[in-house]
Steps between C-alpha positions, in 0.01 A plus 500: 500500500729643762704717264458722199608437145566750230498502119770676304615501139866507400675557166876463466543500879305823550155548649240600241174683547197271509223549243227659711239431230566124538488531880160668483364250241590206719411643842193720428255208471612379847528835682271501804567866570443646154481875491726549796879540495609348167847416642375308804268223396312232685481218250246220541517167318199291400562266796469794740872533575622855529834678477614856552702625205708817473536590135752728331702505183798373700326186627198337649519395867258233621427477873302263724383259234360147527594216275235428238334727250714804582798305366321459166470880478866553604615244244299661220629844590860379520477322165333787315755749634799275427590558865683306767363428848733598783472286813701550820755236392457449126362633174239316293507520122254370242773416246872427505555783249408752768804403711739687267309824567534483879766701682811294584412450865159349418590261220636225731195508724244485216279198448290435189145393586178429315346849511152390604318511833565131567866538391554788744318312775737205464803728547350696784405185689860376499 
């Protein structure tokens, strides 16, 4: 992809810290650079696709990723965190209920999608 996406969690319009335990549980089995910097991961999907991920309690940024298996990992991580995916021109949510937790400026640009790899791929291909 030509741009980065990021995952963030909001409650009552405010950014919330992400559960780093969940982040590690989801990403550790896919980390191609295990043992190096725990905040900068190279994540590899079963289909060979790779993405660079910057991880912190404030969010997870995903850079230079192909469509395919990486999206399955991103969808799982987003779902387990109860997070939203910020794109350059919209925000992707897994449920309509999450919209109420977004800050005012993001609510109108949010789109509910099936939070699966194929669901994300359909939106990103548009």
